[in-house]
C-alpha positions in Angstrom: 87.1 -30.6 -34.7 86.7 -33.3 -32.5 86.1 -37.0 -33.1 82.9 -36.7 -31.3 81.4 -33.9 -33.5 82.4 -35.8 -36.6 81.0 -38.9 -35.3 77.8 -37.1 -34.3 77.7 -35.6 -37.8 78.2 -39.0 -39.3 75.4 -40.3 -37.4 73.0 -37.3 -38.4 73.8 -37.7 -41.9 73.1 -41.3 -41.9 69.6 -40.8 -40.4 69.0 -38.1 -42.7 70.1 -40.5 -45.7 67.8 -43.3 -44.5 64.7 -40.9 -44.2 65.6 -39.8 -47.7 65.8 -43.3 -48.9 62.6 -44.0 -47.0 60.8 -40.8 -48.5 61.7 -41.8 -52.0 60.6 -45.6 -51.7 57.3 -44.2 -50.4 56.7 -41.5 -53.1 58.0 -44.5 -55.7 55.6 -46.9 -54.2 52.7 -44.4 -54.3 53.3 -43.9 -57.8 53.2 -47.5 -58.4 50.0 -48.0 -56.6 48.5 -45.1 -58.6 49.5 -47.0 -61.6 48.0 -50.3 -60.7 44.5 -48.4 -59.8 44.9 -47.0 -63.5 45.4 -50.6 -64.6 42.4 -52.0 -62.6 39.2 -51.5 -64.6 36.0 -52.6 -62.4 34.3 -54.5 -65.2 36.1 -56.8 -67.8 34.5 -59.8 -69.6 35.8 -62.8 -71.5 34.6 -62.4 -75.2 33.4 -66.0 -75.2 31.0 -65.9 -72.5 27.2 -65.3 -73.2 25.1 -64.7 -70.2 21.4 -65.0 -69.2 20.5 -61.3 -68.2 20.5 -62.0 -64.6 23.5 -63.8 -64.8 24.9 -60.9 -66.5 24.0 -58.4 -63.7 25.1 -60.7 -61.0 28.5 -60.9 -62.6 28.6 -57.2 -63.1 28.0 -56.7 -59.5 30.6 -59.0 -58.4 33.3 -57.4 -60.7 32.5 -53.9 -59.4 32.6 -55.4 -55.7 35.8 -57.1 -56.0 37.6 -54.4 -58.0 36.4 -51.6 -55.5 37.7 -54.0 -52.6 41.1 -54.1 -54.1 41.1 -50.3 -54.8 40.3 -49.9 -51.2 43.1 -52.1 -50.3 45.7 -50.0 -52.4 44.0 -46.8 -50.9 44.8 -47.9 -47.3 48.4 -48.8 -48.6 48.5 -45.0 -49.7 47.3 -43.9 -46.4 50.2 -45.8 -44.6 53.0 -44.6 -47.0 51.7 -41.1 -46.5 51.7 -41.5 -42.7 55.3 -42.8 -42.8 56.2 -39.5 -44.6 54.2 -37.5 -42.1 56.0 -39.1 -39.1 59.4 -38.2 -40.9 58.4 -34.7 -41.3 56.5 -34.4 -37.9 59.0 -32.5 -35.7 59.0 -29.8 -38.4 55.6 -30.0 -39.5 54.6 -26.8 -38.5 57.3 -25.0 -40.3 56.4 -26.8 -43.5 52.5 -27.1 -43.1 52.3 -25.3 -46.5 54.4 -27.8 -48.3 52.4 -30.9 -46.4 49.4 -29.5 -47.7 50.6 -29.3 -51.4 52.2 -32.8 -51.1 49.1 -34.5 -49.9 47.0 -32.6 -52.4 49.2 -33.7 -55.4 48.7 -37.2 -54.4 45.0 -36.8 -53.7 44.6 -35.6 -57.4 46.8 -38.4 -58.6 44.3 -40.8 -56.9 41.7 -38.8 -58.6 43.3 -39.2 -62.1 43.8 -42.9 -61.3 40.4 -43.6 -60.5 39.1 -41.7 -63.7 41.4 -43.6 -65.8 40.2 -47.0 -64.2 36.4 -46.0 -64.6 37.0 -44.9 -68.3 38.8 -48.1 -68.8 35.7 -49.9 -67.3 33.4 -48.0 -69.7 35.3 -48.5 -72.6 35.3 -52.3 -71.9 31.5 -52.2 -71.4 31.4 -50.1 -74.8 33.8 -52.6 -76.6 31.4 -55.5 -75.5 28.4 -53.8 -77.0 29.9 -52.1 -79.8 32.8 -54.4 -80.8 36.7 -53.3 -81.3 35.9 -51.1 -84.4 37.0 -53.8 -86.9 34.6 -56.7 -85.9 31.0 -56.7 -84.5 30.5 -57.4 -81.0 30.8 -61.0 -79.6 27.6 -62.4 -78.1 26.9 -61.1 -74.5 23.3 -61.8 -73.9 21.0 -64.7 -74.5 17.4 -63.8 -75.5 14.3 -65.9 -76.5 11.3 -64.8 -78.5 7.7 -65.9 -77.2 4.2 -65.6 -78.5 1.9 -64.1 -75.7 -1.6 -62.9 -76.3 -1.1 -62.6 -80.1 1.9 -60.4 -79.8 5.6 -61.5 -80.2 7.5 -60.7 -77.0 11.2 -61.0 -76.1 12.9 -61.9 -72.9 14.7 -60.2 -71.3 12.5 -57.3 -71.9 13.7 -53.9 -73.2 13.7 -52.6 -69.4 15.7 -55.1 -68.2 18.4 -54.7 -70.7 18.3 -50.9 -70.7 18.8 -51.0 -66.6 21.7 -53.4 -67.4 23.8 -51.0 -69.3 22.6 -47.7 -68.6 22.9 -48.1 -64.8 26.7 -49.0 -64.8 28.2 -45.4 -64.1 25.6 -44.7 -61.5 26.6 -47.8 -59.7 30.1 -46.9 -59.8 29.4 -43.5 -58.5 27.4 -45.0 -55.8 30.3 -47.0 -54.6 32.9 -44.5 -55.0 30.6 -42.1 -52.7 32.1 -44.1 -49.8 35.6 -43.5 -50.5 36.9 -40.3 -48.7 39.5 -37.8 -50.5 42.9 -37.6 -48.6 42.5 -34.1 -47.6 39.3 -35.4 -45.7 41.3 -38.4 -44.2 43.9 -36.1 -42.9 41.8 -33.1 -41.7 43.4 -30.8 -44.4 41.4 -27.9 -46.3 39.7 -29.0 -49.7 41.4 -26.3 -51.9 38.6 -26.5 -54.3 38.8 -30.3 -54.7 35.4 -32.4 -55.0 34.4 -35.9 -53.7 35.6 -38.9 -56.0 32.1 -39.6 -56.7 31.1 -36.1 -57.7 34.2 -36.1 -59.9 33.6 -39.3 -62.0 29.8 -38.2 -62.3 30.6 -35.1 -64.1 33.8 -36.4 -66.0 33.1 -35.7 -69.8 34.6 -38.8 -71.1 33.0 -41.1 -68.7 29.6 -39.5 -69.6 30.2 -39.7 -73.2 31.0 -43.4 -73.3 28.0 -44.1 -71.2 25.7 -42.3 -73.9 27.5 -44.3 -76.5 26.7 -47.6 -74.6 23.1 -46.4 -74.4 23.0 -45.5 -77.9 24.3 -49.2 -78.8 21.8 -50.5 -76.7 19.0 -48.7 -78.3 20.6 -49.8 -81.8 20.5 -53.5 -80.9 17.0 -53.4 -79.5 16.1 -51.7 -83.0 17.4 -54.6 -84.7 15.8 -57.0 -82.6 12.4 -55.1 -83.5 13.2 -55.4 -87.2 14.1 -59.2 -87.1 10.5 -59.6 -85.3 9.1 -57.9 -88.3 10.4 -60.7 -90.3 7.5 -62.9 -88.9 4.6 -60.4 -90.2 4.2 -62.6 -93.1 2.9 -65.1 -90.7 1.0 -62.8 -88.2 -2.5 -64.0 -89.6 -1.9 -67.4 -88.0 -2.1 -66.0 -84.7 -3.9 -63.0 -84.8 -7.0 -64.0 -86.7 -9.9 -65.1 -84.5 -10.4 -68.8 -85.3 -14.0 -69.0 -84.2 -15.1 -65.8 -86.0 -13.1 -66.9 -89.4 -14.8 -70.5 -89.2 -18.4 -68.8 -88.8 -17.6 -66.5 -91.7 -16.1 -69.3 -93.8 -19.2 -71.6 -93.3 -21.4 -68.8 -94.5 -19.4 -68.6 -97.6 -20.3 -71.9 -98.7 -16.9 -73.4 -99.7 -16.5 -76.7 -101.4 -14.6 -79.6 -100.3 -11.6 -78.7 -102.8 -11.3 -75.3 -100.7 -11.1 -76.9 -97.3 -8.4 -79.3 -98.7 -6.4 -76.5 -100.1 -6.6 -74.4 -97.0 -5.6 -77.4 -94.8 -2.8 -78.1 -97.1 -2.0 -74.4 -97.0 -1.5 -74.5 -93.0 0.7 -77.5 -93.5 3.1 -75.4 -95.8 3.1 -72.6 -93.4 3.9 -74.8 -90.5 7.0 -76.4 -92.5 8.1 -72.7 -93.7 8.1 -71.7 -89.9 10.0 -74.9 -89.0 12.8 -74.0 -91.6 13.3 -70.6 -90.1 16.8 -70.0 -88.3 16.2 -70.9 -84.6 19.4 -68.9 -83.3 20.4 -65.4 -84.6 23.4 -63.4 -83.7 22.0 -59.9 -83.5 24.9 -57.4 -82.5 25.7 -58.3 -79.1 22.5 -60.6 -78.5 22.0 -63.9 -79.2 18.3 -64.5 -80.3 16.6 -68.0 -79.5 13.3 -68.4 -81.7 12.6 -71.9 -80.7 9.9 -71.0 -78.4 7.9 -68.8 -81.0 8.4 -71.3 -83.8 6.6 -74.0 -81.5 3.8 -71.6 -80.9 3.1 -70.8 -84.4 3.3 -74.5 -85.4 0.8 -75.1 -82.7 -1.5 -72.4 -84.2 -1.2 -74.2 -87.7 -2.2 -77.3 -86.2 -5.2 -75.9 -84.5 -6.2 -74.2 -87.7 -6.0 -77.5 -89.5 -8.2 -79.2 -86.6 -10.8 -76.4 -86.7 -11.0 -76.6 -90.4 -11.6 -80.4 -90.1 -14.1 -79.9 -87.4 -16.0 -77.4 -89.7 -15.9 -79.6 -92.6 -17.4 -82.6 -90.4 -20.0 -80.2 -89.2 -20.9 -79.0 -92.6 -20.9 -82.6 -94.0 -23.1 -83.9 -91.1 -25.5 -80.8 -91.5 -25.9 -81.4 -95.4 -26.7 -85.0 -94.7 -29.1 -84.2 -92.2 -30.7 -81.8 -94.8 -31.3 -84.8 -97.4 -32.8 -87.0 -95.1 -35.0 -84.3 -93.5 -36.0 -83.4 -97.2 -36.7 -86.9 -98.0 -38.8 -87.2 -94.7 -40.8 -84.0 -95.2 -41.3 -84.3 -98.9 -42.6 -87.9 -98.4 -45.3 -86.8 -96.1 -46.3 -83.7 -98.5 -46.6 -86.2 -101.5 -48.8 -88.8 -99.4 -51.2 -85.9 -98.1 -54.3 -86.6 -100.1 -56.8 -83.4 -100.4 -60.0 -83.3 -98.7 -61.6 -80.3 -101.1 -60.9 -78.7 -104.3 -58.5 -76.0 -102.9 -56.6 -78.8 -101.1 -56.5 -80.8 -104.7 -54.9 -77.6 -106.2 -52.2 -77.2 -103.4 -51.5 -81.2 -103.6 -50.9 -80.7 -107.4 -48.8 -77.7 -106.9 -46.7 -79.9 -104.2 -46.5 -82.7 -106.3 -45.3 -80.4 -109.4 -42.8 -78.6 -107.3 -41.3 -81.9 -105.7 -40.7 -83.4 -109.4 -38.8 -80.1 -110.1 -36.7 -80.4 -107.2 -35.3 -83.8 -107.9 -32.7 -82.9 -110.2 -31.4 -80.1 -108.3 -31.3 -81.9 -105.2 -29.5 -84.9 -106.8 -26.8 -82.6 -107.7 -25.9 -82.0 -103.7 -25.1 -86.0 -103.3 -21.5 -85.5 -105.2 -20.2 -82.5 -103.1 -21.1 -84.4 -100.0 -18.9 -87.4 -101.1 -16.2 -85.0 -101.9 -16.4 -83.7 -98.4 -16.4 -87.0 -96.8 -13.3 -88.0 -99.0 -11.5 -84.6 -97.8 -12.2 -85.7 -94.2 -11.0 -89.2 -94.8 -7.8 -87.9 -96.5 -6.9 -85.6 -93.1 -8.1 -88.4 -91.1 -10.8 -86.5 -89.4 -12.5 -88.5 -86.7 -16.1 -89.4 -87.9 -18.9 -91.0 -86.0 -20.2 -94.8 -87.5 -23.6 -93.3 -87.8 -22.6 -90.5 -89.9 -20.6 -92.8 -92.3 -23.6 -95.3 -92.4 -26.2 -92.6 -93.3 -23.8 -91.3 -96.0 -23.5 -94.8 -97.6 -27.3 -95.0 -97.4 -28.3 -92.0 -99.3 -28.7 -93.8 -102.8 -30.8 -96.4 -101.5 -33.1 -93.9 -99.3 -33.4 -91.8 -102.3 -34.6 -94.2 -104.6 -37.3 -95.2 -102.2 -38.2 -91.6 -102.1 -38.6 -91.6 -106.0 -40.9 -94.8 -105.7 -43.1 -92.9 -103.4 -43.5 -90.1 -105.7 -44.9 -92.5 -108.4 -47.5 -93.8 -105.8 -48.5 -90.3 -104.9 -49.1 -89.3 -108.6 -51.5 -92.2 -109.0 -53.3 -91.1 -105.7 -54.0 -87.7 -107.1 -55.4 -88.7 -110.5 -58.0 -90.7 -108.8 -58.9 -87.6 -106.6 -59.1 -85.2 -109.7 -62.0 -87.2 -111.3 -64.2 -87.1 -108.3 -63.5 -83.3 -107.6 -64.2 -82.4 -111.3 -67.7 -83.8 -111.2 -68.5 -81.9 -108.0 -67.1 -78.6 -109.5 -69.5 -78.7 -112.6 -72.4 -79.3 -110.4 -71.4 -76.2 -108.1 -71.3 -74.3 -111.5 -75.1 -74.9 -112.5 -76.0 -73.8 -108.8 -74.1 -70.8 -109.1 -75.8 -69.8 -112.3 -79.1 -70.0 -110.7 -78.2 -67.9 -107.7 -76.5 -65.4 -109.8 -79.6 -65.0 -112.2 -82.1 -64.6 -109.0 -79.8 -62.0 -107.3 -79.6 -59.8 -110.6 -83.4 -59.9 -110.8 -83.9 -59.0 -107.3 -81.4 -56.1 -107.5 -83.2 -54.5 -110.5 -86.4 -54.7 -108.9 -85.6 -53.2 -105.7 -82.5 -50.8 -106.1 -83.0 -47.5 -104.7 -83.5 -44.7 -107.3 -86.2 -42.6 -106.0 -86.0 -39.2 -104.0 -88.4 -40.6 -101.5 -85.6 -42.8 -100.0 -83.1 -41.2 -97.7 -79.4 -41.2 -98.2 -78.9 -43.2 -95.1 -81.5 -46.0 -95.9 -80.1 -46.2 -99.5 -76.6 -46.7 -98.4 -77.7 -49.5 -96.1 -79.6 -51.1 -99.0 -76.6 -50.9 -101.4 -74.4 -52.1 -98.8 -76.4 -55.3 -98.4 -76.4 -55.9 -102.4 -72.7 -55.2 -102.3 -71.9 -57.8 -99.6 -74.2 -60.5 -101.7 -72.5 -59.5 -104.7 -69.0 -60.1 -103.2 -70.1 -63.3 -102.0 -71.1 -64.4 -105.5 -67.9 -63.2 -106.7 -66.0 -65.2 -104.4 -68.0 -68.3 -105.4 -67.3 -67.6 -109.0 -63.8 -67.0 -108.6 -63.9 -70.5 -106.4 -65.2 -72.2 -109.4 -62.9 -70.7 -111.9 -59.7 -71.6 -109.8 -61.2 -75.1 -109.6 -61.7 -75.1 -113.3 -57.9 -74.0 -113.8 -56.9 -77.1 -111.5 -57.9 -79.6 -114.1 -56.3 -77.4 -117.1 -59.7 -76.7 -118.7 -59.5 -74.1 -121.3 -62.0 -72.4 -123.6 -61.8 -75.3 -125.9 -63.0 -77.6 -123.2 -66.8 -78.2 -124.0 -68.1 -78.1 -120.3 -66.2 -75.2 -119.5 -67.2 -73.4 -122.8 -70.8 -73.9 -121.8 -70.3 -72.5 -118.5 -68.2 -69.4 -119.6 -70.6 -68.3 -122.3 -73.6 -68.6 -120.0 -75.2 -64.6 -119.2 -75.0 -65.1 -115.7 -71.4 -64.1 -115.5 -72.1 -61.1 -118.2 -75.1 -60.0 -116.1 -73.1 -60.1 -113.0 -70.8 -57.5 -114.5 -73.7 -55.4 -116.1 -75.3 -55.3 -112.4 -71.8 -54.6 -110.9 -71.5 -51.4 -113.0 -75.1 -50.4 -111.9 -74.3 -50.9 -108.2 -71.3 -49.0 -108.7 -73.0 -45.8 -110.3 -75.7 -46.2 -107.5 -73.2 -46.4 -104.6 -71.5 -43.2 -106.2 -75.0 -41.3 -106.4 -76.2 -42.3 -103.2 -72.5 -41.5 -101.7 -73.1 -38.0 -102.9 -76.7 -37.8 -101.8 -75.5 -38.9 -98.2 -72.6 -36.5 -98.1 -75.2 -33.6 -99.1 -77.6 -35.0 -96.3 -75.0 -34.8 -93.8 -73.6 -31.8 -94.7 -77.1 -29.8 -94.7 -77.9 -31.4 -91.3 -74.4 -29.9 -90.0 -74.7 -26.5 -91.7 -78.3 -25.8 -90.8 -77.8 -26.1 -87.2 -74.5 -24.4 -87.0 -74.3 -21.0 -85.3 -73.9 -18.6 -88.1 -70.9 -16.5 -86.8 -69.2 -20.0 -86.4 -69.6 -21.2 -90.3 -66.4 -21.7 -92.2 -67.6 -20.4 -95.7 -64.3 -21.6 -97.4 -64.9 -25.1 -96.4 -68.8 -24.8 -97.1 -68.0 -23.6 -100.5 -65.6 -26.0 -101.5 -67.6 -28.9 -100.3 -70.7 -27.7 -102.2 -68.9 -27.0 -105.3 -67.6 -30.4 -105.3 -71.1 -31.8 -104.9 -72.5 -29.8 -107.7 -70.1 -30.6 -110.4 -70.3 -34.3 -109.5 -74.1 -33.9 -109.7 -74.0 -32.1 -113.0 -71.7 -34.7 -114.5 -73.9 -37.8 -113.1 -77.0 -35.9 -114.6 -75.4 -36.0 -118.0 -73.7 -39.4 -117.7 -76.9 -41.2 -116.4 -79.9 -39.0 -118.1 -81.1 -42.4 -119.4 -81.2 -44.3 -116.3 -84.5 -41.9 -115.1 -82.9 -41.8 -111.4 -84.9 -38.8 -110.2 -82.5 -38.7 -107.1 -80.0 -37.2 -109.1 -81.7 -34.1 -110.3 -83.7 -33.8 -107.2 -80.4 -33.5 -105.2 -78.7 -31.1 -107.6 -81.5 -28.8 -107.5 -81.1 -28.5 -103.8 -77.2 -28.2 -103.9 -77.3 -25.6 -106.7 -80.0 -23.4 -104.6 -77.5 -23.8 -101.6 -74.6 -22.8 -103.8 -76.5 -19.7 -104.6 -76.9 -18.7 -101.2 -73.3 -19.1 -100.4 -72.4 -15.5 -101.6 -75.0 -14.2 -99.5 -73.4 -15.9 -96.6 -70.2 -14.4 -97.3 -72.0 -11.1 -97.4 -73.5 -11.4 -94.2 -70.5 -12.5 -92.7 -68.4 -9.4 -93.7 -66.5 -8.3 -90.7 -66.8 -4.7 -92.0 -70.6 -4.8 -91.1 -71.9 -2.7 -88.5 -75.1 -2.1 -86.7 -76.2 0.6 -89.1 -75.8 -2.0 -92.0 -77.8 -4.6 -90.1 -80.6 -2.1 -89.6 -80.7 -1.2 -93.3 -81.3 -5.2 -94.0 -83.9 -5.5 -91.5 -85.6 -2.4 -92.9 -85.1 -3.9 -96.5 -86.8 -7.3 -95.4 -89.4 -5.6 -93.1 -88.7 -8.3 -90.5 -86.8 -8.0 -87.0 -83.9 -10.6 -86.0 -81.0 -10.8 -83.8 -77.9 -11.5 -85.7 -75.9 -12.0 -82.4 -78.1 -14.4 -80.9 -77.5 -18.2 -80.8 -80.7 -18.7 -82.7 -79.3 -17.0 -85.8 -78.5 -20.0 -87.8 -78.5 -21.0 -91.5 -82.1 -22.5 -91.2 -83.4 -19.3 -89.9 -81.8 -17.5 -92.7 -83.3 -19.8 -95.3 -86.7 -19.6 -93.6 -86.9 -15.8 -93.6 -86.0 -15.9 -97.3 -82.7 -13.9 -97.2 -81.9 -15.2 -100.8 -84.6 -13.0 -102.0 -82.8 -9.9 -101.3 -79.3 -11.2 -102.2 -78.4 -8.4 -104.5 -79.5 -5.7 -102.2 -77.5 -7.4 -99.1 -74.6 -7.7 -101.4 -74.6 -3.9 -102.0 -74.8 -3.2 -98.4 -72.0 -5.4 -97.6 -69.9 -3.8 -100.3 -70.8 -0.4 -98.9 -69.8 -1.6 -95.6 -66.3 -2.7 -96.9 -66.1 0.7 -98.5 -67.0 2.6 -95.5 -64.5 0.8 -93.4 -61.8 1.7 -95.9 -62.9 5.4 -95.4 -63.1 4.8 -91.7 -59.4 3.4 -91.6 -58.3 6.2 -93.8 -59.5 9.0 -91.5 -58.3 6.8 -88.4 -54.5 7.0 -90.2 -55.0 10.5 -90.8 -55.8 11.4 -87.2 -53.0 9.4 -86.0 -50.6 11.0 -88.5 -51.6 14.7 -87.6 -51.6 14.0 -83.7 -47.6 14.2 -83.5 -46.8 15.6 -87.0 -45.3 19.3 -87.1 -42.7 21.2 -88.9 -39.2 21.6 -87.4 -38.6 25.2 -86.1 -35.2 26.7 -84.3 -34.8 29.6 -82.1 -33.6 32.8 -83.9 -33.4 35.5 -81.4 -35.3 36.7 -78.2 -38.7 35.1 -78.3 -38.6 34.6 -82.2 -38.4 31.4 -84.0 -37.8 30.6 -87.6 -39.3 27.7 -89.7 -36.4 25.1 -90.6 -37.8 22.1 -92.3 -41.6 21.7 -93.6 -40.8 18.9 -96.1 -42.4 16.2 -94.3 -45.4 18.3 -93.2 -45.7 19.2 -96.9 -45.5 15.6 -98.1 -48.4 14.5 -95.7 -50.6 17.4 -96.6 -50.4 16.6 -100.2 -50.9 12.9 -99.7 -53.8 13.4 -97.2 -55.4 16.0 -99.3 -55.6 13.7 -102.3 -56.8 10.9 -99.9 -59.6 13.2 -98.7 -60.6 14.2 -102.1 -60.9 10.6 -103.4 -63.1 9.8 -100.2 -65.5 12.8 -101.0 -65.9 11.5 -104.7 -67.4 8.2 -103.6 -71.2 7.4 -102.5 -69.9 5.8 -99.5 -68.7 8.8 -97.7 -72.1 10.1 -96.3 -71.5 8.5 -92.8 -68.2 10.5 -92.5 -68.8 13.7 -94.5 -68.6 15.9 -91.5 -65.2 14.7 -90.6 -64.1 14.5 -94.0 -65.2 18.1 -94.5 -63.4 19.1 -91.3 -60.0 17.4 -92.5 -60.1 18.8 -95.9 -60.7 22.4 -94.5 -58.3 22.0 -91.8 -55.4 20.6 -93.9 -56.1 23.2 -96.7 -55.7 26.0 -94.0 -52.5 24.6 -92.8 -51.2 24.2 -96.1 -52.0 27.9 -96.8 -50.5 29.1 -93.5 -47.4 27.4 -94.1 -46.8 28.8 -97.6 -47.6 32.5 -96.6 -45.3 31.9 -93.5 -42.6 30.9 -95.4 -42.9 34.0 -97.8 -43.1 36.2 -94.7 -39.8 34.5 -93.2 -38.0 34.9 -96.5 -38.7 38.7 -96.6 -38.4 39.2 -93.2 -35.0 37.6 -92.7 -33.8 39.5 -96.1 -34.8 42.9 -94.5 -33.7 42.1 -90.9 -30.0 42.3 -92.0 -30.7 45.5 -94.0 -32.4 47.3 -91.1 -29.9 46.4 -88.6 -27.7 49.1 -89.9 -28.0 52.8 -88.4 -27.5 54.2 -92.0 -30.7 52.7 -93.4 -32.7 53.2 -90.4 -31.8 57.0 -90.6 -32.8 57.2 -94.2 -36.1 55.1 -94.0 -37.6 56.2 -90.7 -41.1 55.4 -91.7 -40.3 52.0 -92.9 -38.3 51.4 -90.1 -41.5 51.9 -87.7 -43.6 49.3 -90.1 -40.9 46.8 -89.7 -40.5 47.0 -86.1 -44.2 46.5 -85.8 -43.9 43.4 -88.1 -41.0 42.2 -85.9 -43.4 42.1 -83.0 -46.1 40.4 -84.9 -43.7 37.7 -86.4 -42.4 37.2 -82.8 -46.1 36.4 -81.6 -46.7 34.2 -84.5 -43.6 31.8 -84.3 -43.6 31.5 -80.6 -47.3 30.4 -80.8 -46.5 28.1 -83.8 -43.4 26.7 -81.8 -45.6 26.0 -78.5 -48.2 24.0 -80.8 -47.7 20.3 -80.3 -48.6 19.4 -83.9 -49.0 21.5 -87.3 -52.7 21.8 -87.2 -52.3 23.4 -83.4 -49.5 25.6 -84.6 -51.9 27.1 -87.4 -55.1 27.2 -85.5 -53.8 28.8 -81.9 -56.5 31.3 -82.6 -59.7 30.4 -84.8 -59.3 30.5 -88.5 -58.6 32.6 -90.6 -56.9 34.8 -88.0 -53.2 33.7 -88.9 -54.1 33.4 -92.6 -55.2 37.2 -92.5 -52.4 38.2 -90.2 -49.8 36.7 -92.5 -51.2 38.2 -95.7 -51.3 41.7 -94.0 -47.5 41.0 -93.2 -46.6 40.0 -96.5 -48.3 43.2 -98.0 -46.2 45.3 -95.3 -43.1 43.6 -96.3 -43.6 44.3 -100.1 -44.3 47.9 -99.4 -40.9 48.0 -97.4 -39.1 46.3 -100.2 -40.4 49.0 -102.8 -39.6 51.8 -100.8 -35.9 50.2 -100.3 -35.7 50.0 -104.0 -36.6 53.9 -104.5 -33.7 54.4 -101.9 -31.2 52.6 -103.7 -32.2 54.1 -106.9 -31.4 57.5 -105.8 -28.3 56.3 -104.8 -27.2 54.6 -108.0 -28.3 58.1 -109.8 -25.9 59.8 -107.5 -23.0 57.5 -108.5 -24.0 55.5 -111.6 -21.3 52.9 -111.0 -23.7 51.3 -108.4 -25.9 50.0 -111.4 -22.9 47.5 -111.5 -23.8 45.7 -108.3 -26.6 44.1 -106.9 -29.0 45.6 -104.2 -27.6 43.3 -101.9 -23.9 44.6 -102.5 -25.0 48.2 -102.7 -26.8 47.7 -99.3 -23.5 46.3 -97.8 -21.4 49.3 -99.3 -24.0 51.7 -97.9 -24.0 50.0 -94.3 -20.5 49.9 -94.1 -19.7 53.6 -95.2 -17.6 54.2 -92.3 -15.5 51.1 -92.7 -13.6 51.4 -95.8 -12.0 48.1 -95.3 -15.1 46.2 -95.3 -16.0 47.4 -98.8 -12.5 46.7 -100.6 -14.4 43.5 -102.0 -16.6 45.4 -104.0 -14.2 47.9 -105.6 -13.3 45.4 -108.4 -17.1 45.2 -109.3 -17.0 49.1 -109.4 -13.8 49.6 -111.2 -11.8 48.1 -114.0 -8.2 47.2 -112.9 -8.9 47.9 -109.3 -8.3 45.3 -106.8 -8.1 47.5 -103.5 -7.2 51.1 -102.1 -4.8 51.7 -99.4 -5.8 54.6 -97.3 -3.5 56.4 -95.1 -5.0 58.6 -92.7 -1.9 60.5 -91.8 -1.2 61.3 -95.4 -2.7 64.4 -97.1 -1.5 63.4 -100.7 -4.0 61.8 -103.1 -4.6 58.3 -102.6 -3.3 55.6 -104.7 -4.9 52.7 -106.2 -3.0 49.4 -106.9 -3.5 46.9 -109.5 
């Protein structure tokens, strides 16, 4: 081995050793950088710093920017070391490509883990700031202040500002990392399932859990803030209650000065209680400053005190104004002297009222003094005029009391003058009342010669005069009452005992009776004028009867009560009303809606006069002139006959309507033959209507309808008989039909078969015609009576003859075989009809023979048949 070769080997080994050293150093440095990244949290606070929210946000951003800048510098160093390693293997990179990719991915994952740990440490730092280290509560981090805004306590920074500051930390970090590429991207290698750093951090479970914990702590701290704010609720009325509305209500409630004093002091106490509350409170990681809130509440307390003072001043000022206004108004009232008796009474009542008001009004002075004292106590600004007016109240009130004494003297002087005038008026009134009563008794209307209208006018004039005298009398009485004159007073006693007053009372009672009498007379005259000119058919008899009966009862009552008066108007009018009352039933009979032209013809014949009851001239006046009332009983009988005849007419109309569509139910039997299925409705109608028609014929009012009644009575009786016989024929025919359908019977009874066949043809004709009829009457009268009735009777006789012959035939069979006596005709006929069908007669064997249920017949066997039990 040559020295050159050895030297070359040593050189190569040295170069390899240098590369290995470089490779190891690069790997060691890469690991150190990764560890440094792990130990580089993006956010880290000094526990002794407390921030305003905007400063905290800025600090967080600066920390994140600085940390990311350092991480990017370290990332660049990682790139440099990996490039150095790449250059060492560059000549052989094609051969070791797979190992190179694994190498790069290994450090790519290490960077990912380092970043995850760094960001996790960042989030742990943030969580420690808001939660504490687990042994101690968190240190103050954020400054917050409470304010009073629009009657609501608010805090700054707001909830959204605080929440945004902490809940966006992770999102901001993810956003920053989105600009940092993976190593495989930097060197153009395949991803191999690796995600971007931002995606890895965004989906990391530990990191997201820490973010959730931070969010919860923020919400928890905000909840504590709200609980602290509720501590101020006992003071909420200070700023929430509307002050102006409260003052208005407080004024209306009429509180005393002591109430105002107590309430103003209460607001001073509230202000002191607010002032001693803690200004700064450590609530979790927030330092809460309440100084601005306390200032606002204390200002509100001051405003309350100011407004209460102003309200008390306003009330006091108003109370002082009321006193001076009362004194001024009452002085004018007291010194107003009366001009007449009415004003004298008013003036005396006013004086008495003013005297009674003195004591209650004097009681209002002390409360005003208390109010002024309270205003001075709280140094409420008062005008000099208000103070002066309050001090002068005693002087002004004394002057007012002196004025009342002067008013009393003046009233006494006026009373003497008015008393003399009043007594003179009483004498004049007595004479006037006497003359009025004499005039009334002489000229009052009592005779029937006077019309009701004139009498009412005359009585109205008397009433007006009487009312005027009564008013004058009451005026004099009121005047005497002013002077407190009683029955013991001589002058008044003479006046009250005078006959004038008693005569007026007696005269007024007479007037009231006359007004009642003539009111009824006038009502009768008005009613009669209305009735006699009214068209007869437009009269309302109910209203007429009610009115006339009311008048008649009242005239009877007045006739009994006033029979001593000799007023002939009462009896005269009562007779007229009674005469008209007796005609009312006649009018009702004539207006009977059941009346027909034939009834009016009977009335005309009865009275021997001609009139047109349908003309407009047929009025009550004409009825009275033609003396209808003389024939009232006969007309009532005619009207009653009209009513009864209308009932018969309506009954016949109802019968016609019923039988127009009523028929019995039929159904097809065979060929052209039908059978009657149901006649219950028809029979019920027949029974009811026959009873109705019988009742109609029993009355004397049936004469106008006797022909129609006879027709319906005969027709319905004929229908009933036909239906009854038809049902008999149908029952017999259907019974025999099944019998004669057998060949054996037809051979045994040839003559009866011919008769039955002829009956079948007749029954077919009858039922087909019945079916074709639109109602029961047409069904029975398709040919004139008594065709159908006779035909059906003949058929009944023929069918009975066939039945007798059939009975004889069956008797011969029973004599041949006596056991046939054990069974009915129907069973025997069934046996004879099925004689060639042994199986069909098996059901009858147990009726013919004891202990035999059925017989088995074997056509092939020649042995004796055997029965089975």
